[in-house]
C-alpha positions, -999 to +999 in steps of 0.1 A: -344-388-739-379-381-726-411-375-746-432-345-736-468-337-748-475-301-754-504-277-762-497-242-774-500-214-798-482-207-831-469-174-843-503-164-858-522-176-827-533-209-841-536-239-818-506-263-818-503-296-800-480-326-803-450-343-787-414-333-784-383-354-774-359-337-751-335-345-722-354-322-698-383-298-695-360-268-700-347-284-732-382-291-744-391-254-738-361-243-758-371-266-787-406-253-787-392-217-787-370-225-816-401-237-836-419-205-825-445-224-804-457-207-773-465-236-748-496-235-727-492-270-713-461-292-712-465-327-696-442-358-696-459-383-719-477-410-700-481-389-669-510-367-680-534-361-651-569-371-656-584-341-639-562-310-636-567-273-633-565-252-664-529-247-675-515-213-668-512-191-699-479-176-709-495-150-731-492-114-719-529-108-714-545-074-714-543-058-680-577-059-663-588-033-639-583-042-602-612-061-588-628-050-556-611-065-526-578-069-543-547-063-521-521-036-527-485-045-523-454-024-522-423-034-541-406-044-508-436-066-499-435-084-533-397-091-527-405-105-492-433-127-505-412-140-535-381-146-514-399-164-485-419-186-509-388-194-530-368-204-499-396-226-485-401-244-517-364-248-520-363-265-485-386-292-499-421-280-489-450-282-513-468-250-525-499-251-503-480-258-470-455-231-479-483-206-485-499-216-452-467-211-433-464-175-447-501-170-439-495-179-403-469-153-396-474-134-364-468-099-378-495-080-397-487-076-433-506-077-467-482-106-475-501-128-451-534-120-469-519-127-503-506-161-491-539-170-475-561-161-506-536-178-529-537-210-509-575-210-510-576-205-547-550-232-553-570-256-532-601-248-554-581-259-584-570-225-597-534-223-610-510-204-587-503-177-614-540-170-621-546-168-583-519-142-579-532-122-609-566-121-593-554-112-558-531-083-564-528-060-594-493-049-581-478-082-591-484-075-627-484-095-659-447-099-659-445-115-625-476-137-630-465-149-664-431-158-649-449-179-623-470-195-651-438-204-669-424-220-637-456-241-633-455-253-669-418-262-668-419-276-633-392-252-622-412-229-600-387-230-571-356-218-590-377-193-609-389-177-577-354-175-563-340-159-594-370-135-595-363-125-560-327-117-568-338-098-599-364-077-580-338-068-554-314-057-581-340-036-598-350-020-565-314-011-558-312+003-594-342+026-589-330+036-554-297+048-568-315+070-594-337+085-567-306+091-545-288+109-573-318+133-577-326+139-540-295+159-531-299+185-558-336+188-550-328+194-513-303+221-523-329+239-544-355+236-516-332+251-489-320+278-513-355+288-521-364+290-484-334+313-478-345+336-506-381+337-493-368+346-458-347+374-472-376+388-493-403+386-466-383+395-435-353+417-444-367+436-473-398+450-455-375+462-426-351+478-450-380+496-469-393+509-436-358+522-427-354+539-461-388+556-457-378+571-423-346+585-438-363+599-468-335+589-491-340+575-526-334+538-530-306+525-551-317+508-584-309+473-572-328+479-540-357+495-559-360+464-582-358+440-552-383+459-531-409+461-559-403+424-568-409+415-531-441+436-530-454+420-561-448+385-548-465+393-515-495+410-531-501+382-557-487+352-538-520+333-538-526+341-575-490+329-584-495+297-564-528+291-581-514+297-615-485+273-609-509+247-596-531+252-626-502+248-650-491+216-633-526+202-634-530+211-671-496+195-679-506+163-661-539+162-680-520+169-713-496+140-708-524+118-696-530+111-733-509+081-744-494+099-774-485+129-753-470+108-725-448+090-750-437+125-763-429+136-727-410+104-719-390+109-751-383+145-741-370+134-707-344+113-724-329+145-740-326+165-707-289+170-698-277+147-670-311+132-665-316+117-700-283+097-701-290+084-666-326+072-676-312+057-708-285+037-690-311+026-664-335+014-691-307-006-709-297-022-676-333-031-666-343-042-702-312-065-705-315-081-671-352-084-672-351-102-706-322-124-695-342-134-664-372-143-686-351-163-710-333-181-681-367-192-669-376-209-702-398-183-719-395-178-757-377-146-768-409-130-783-429-137-753-402-123-731-400-091-751-438-087-751-438-090-713-409-065-711-428-040-732-457-042-708-434-039-677-414-009-691-426+023-674-412+046-701-439+047-728-413+057-756-392+027-749-423+006-746-433+016-781-397+007-793-399-028-778-434-034-793-420-025-828-391-049-822-416-076-815-435-069-847-403-070-868-391-102-852-425-119-857-419-115-894-387-134-891-361-108-883-334-111-857-333-092-825-302-073-836-318-062-869-350-052-851-331-030-826-312-014-854-344-007-873-363+010-844-332+030-834-324+046-800-306+014-789-268+020-784-246+005-811-224-015-785-256-030-771-266-042-806-232-056-813-232-077-781-268-090-787-256-101-821-228-121-805-254-137-781-277-146-811-248-162-830-235-182-800-270-193-789-264-179-754-285-147-756-297-150-720-262-151-706-250-123-730-279-100-720-272-106-683-236-096-687-244-064-708-271-056-682-244-057-655-222-035-676-250-009-680-254-010-642-218+002-640-224+028-666-254+040-647-234+042-615-207+063-633-234+087-645-249+089-610-214+099-598-212+125-625-245+140-614-235+139-577-203+157-587-215+183-612-252+191-605-246+202-569-219+226-580-243+241-606-271+243-582-250+258-555-235+284-579-270+294-591-283+297-556-252+316-546-257+341-574-293+347-565-286+350-528-257+372-536-278+396-558-304+398-531-279+404-504-261+431-525-295+448-531-302+447-493-267+460-484-270+488-510-302+499-494-287+497-459-257+518-468-279+543-485-301+545-454-270+550-432-257+578-456-291+594-453-291+593-415-256+609-415-268+636-438-296+646-414-272+652-385 
């Protein structure tokens, strides 16, 4: 057994410090989490450095606005940075030489700048997590607090490698959702173009033909012609009105309460809602499991997940869970109290809490929801295109029928003049 000295915060935010005996740093972190102590510093007793940089904080701090000169990173670039740094550290390199190696890459990339600035700050005595937080707002509190946990526990290398795998999995998850929605959107776009061509090219020609014959237009053709004339006459006004509605809607949902309402409404849209729900469950379970694997206490992990969740409605649910659990409730009871979490998810979480392997259980249920999400994507790819094609076919068929009615009427009129 080893003795570790710690400094941290209690449930009410009070300062806590002392010593804990454990077989490893990971076990020490688990013991502190059991006692609801949030560690800010964890050092093997007798090895305390005389002059060290401030310990990285594991608290989910309020998100500060990006400072001038900060570097923007795409999700793919964050994955590259995490993967390369994790592999270099795994090969035995120290942090500063590893950052320098990434900085000296030949290709131009924001990743080089991030590595260079982080290396400079680390050399100046700033913790790696605080350096990353100051350099790029795209890394976010979740990422930076994970790095802070790795620094405290001495497990930065495996943490970065796990985080890289997690980021890749989440990117693939979001990519599948986008792919499921792109095909129906393309069908709608091409169908709309076809209708516009019919209305703007064929209808005027048919109107001119009917005017020359002097015959009355059939009712379907009459409706089509006047609809086309109205659209051509007020096209700019219609576009301006639609743009104004979109802008007003964006302003409306800019309010946090209204945005939560909109995010909740999206969960009730057929096909889209079940897909978003399965996506959230998969990301929530795998993200929380990843945080727990890396030694963070459950409450801290849930606070970070609340900040990282894009859906404001689910963000509110997780925050309420944290409040209930802070009063001594279990995760299962908190999920049941806030509602909207599937019953089978609550049942499996309960098993994880009873066995003491919540991280493993959450990872498995996250993988299961990935499969559920894939099934729902397959359903969308199978059903939605059929619905879209049927609707577009109906519209194009009505337009074509109206045009053909006019053409036949014009031919009949020409024959009558002979």
